[in-house]
N, C-alpha and C positions, 0 to 999 in steps of 0.2 A: 731402075729398080731401087726400091726403097730398102735400106738396111735396117735391121732391128737394132736398137741400142744395145751397147755392151754393158753387161752387168759386172759385178764385183768378182774378179778372178779368185779361185781357190788356191790357197797356199798353206799347207799343213805339214806338220812334222810328227812322226810317230817315233817309237823307240829306235827303229832301224831304217825308216824310209822317209823320203820327202815326197809330197804329193802336191802337184801344182797344175793349174790350167795350162793346157798345151797351146802353143801359137804355131802358125804355119811353118816357121823356121825349125820346129822340132821334128819335122818329117825327116826320117833317116833310114839308112840301109837296114838297120836291125829290124825295124817295123816292116819294111818291104819283104825281108826274109821271113818274118812270121806269117805274112799273108800267103806265102807259098808252101807252108809247112802243114801237111795233112794232120799231124798230131795235134796242132794248135786249132786249125779251122774246122775239122770234122766234128768235134764235140759241140761246136757253135752252129753247126749246119750252114756253114758259109763256104761257097765255092773256093777251091784252092786255085790261086793264081798270084803271080808276083805283081803287086801294086807298084806303080811308079811313085817317085817322090812328089811329082806334080799332082798326081791323084790324091796322095795323102795330104798335101798342102791344101788342096781345095776342100777335102773332107774336114780337116781341122778348122778351117775358116768358117764352116757352117755353124759352129757352136758359139753361143753368145754369152755364156756365163750368167744367164737370166733364166731361161727355160731349158737350155741345152748346155750341158757341161761335158767337156772331154778333158780328163786329167791324167797326166803321166805319173807313173810310179818310178822313183829313182832311189837307188841305194844311197844311204847317207855317207857311207865310207868312201865310195868311189864315184858318186853321181852317175852310176850306171843305169841306163834306161831299161827297165825290165817288164813294163806292161802299162796298161791304162784302164781307167774306169770311165764309163759313160753314164751320165745320169740325165734323164729327161724329167723335168718338173711340170706338173699340171697344177698351176697356181689356183685355179678355180676349186679344185678338189683337195689341194694341199697334199698331193701324192708325188712320189718320186720313183721312177722305174730305174733300177740299178743294174748295170751290166759291166762285165769286166773281162780282160784278157791279160793273163800273165804269159807273155811270149817267151821270156827267157826260161827254158826248161830247167836250168840249174836251180831255179827258185821254186819249182813245183814241190808241194808237200812240205814247205818250210814255214807255213803260217803267215805268208804274206797277205793272202786274201782277207782273212778276218782281222788281222792287225790294221790294215789300211781301211777296210770297210767300217771298223769301229770308229775311227777318226772321222770318216765321212758321215756316218750316222750322227755323230755328235754335232758336226758342223751343220748338216742339213736340218736336223730336228731342233737344234737350239738357236741357230743363227739365220736360217734361211726359210723359216716358216713351213717346213714340211711336217705333216702330222702322221703320214704313213709312207713307208718304203716297201717296195715289192720287187721281186725278181722272178724271172720265168725261164729257168733252165730246162733243157730237154731232160726227160727222165733218164736217158742213157748217159748223161753227163755226170757220172758218179762222183768225181771230185767236187763239182759245184754243189750237188745235192748234199754231200757230206758237210761241206763248209756252211751251208745254210742251216742244217740241223745242228751242227756243233755250235753255232752262234746263237741259237735259240729262236730262229725264225719259225713261224707257224706255217705248216703245209696247209694252204687254204683250199686247194683243189687240184685235180688232175684233168687236164684238157686232153681227152683221148683223141689220138690221131690228128692232132692240131696242125702239125707241120708235115710237109713232104720232104723227105731226105734228098739233099742235093747230090748224094752219092749214088743211090740206087732207086729213088722214087718211092720207097716204102713210106707208110704213114708212121709218124713218130709222136709219142705222147709228150706233153709238156707239163711241167709242174708250175704251180703258182704259189710262191712263198710270200708271206707278208710279215711286217714288223710295224706295230704302232708306236708312236712316240712314247706313250705312257708305259708300254711294255719294255721298251729300251731302257727308259729311266729306272724302272723297277729292277731290271736285270743288273744294271750298274750299281744300284744301291745295295742289292743283295750281295754283289761280289765285293763291295768295299769293306 
């Protein structure tokens, strides 16, 4: 089996957090616990089950830091692993699909998502050739929707009944938020 070449890993610092590309050795019990927590998995519409470290190691190994990025979020103060971002890049269209999980619930509602995502937008817009970023949270994922709106992402559409709930089989609406590179630059300039 031919392996894709490895790209340049992400290694960023924000005011409170370190963000870096994960490696298989980063698979840990904390992440295994997150996968078994319905408070974390249900808003993502992911089945609740305890993943093994081996499964996580194989999952992490799939990301090549070229078109697929999996980055851990760590506190600066204690190097505590609190979540991750996954970004899938379509080089032909210069787009990036952005997904995230903050698994450590003590950091929910503490501004982690937009602080880290701002650094990632800077990195991918200015140094990795992305011209548009987008995210597709479920409409019922109120914290995610709030964060997209608070950061100035544009709601580009509602995909009615797009997903089937893994909990009860009901149809779920999905939002499509987008941010163009020029919009991000203009927002930053206005804030400066």
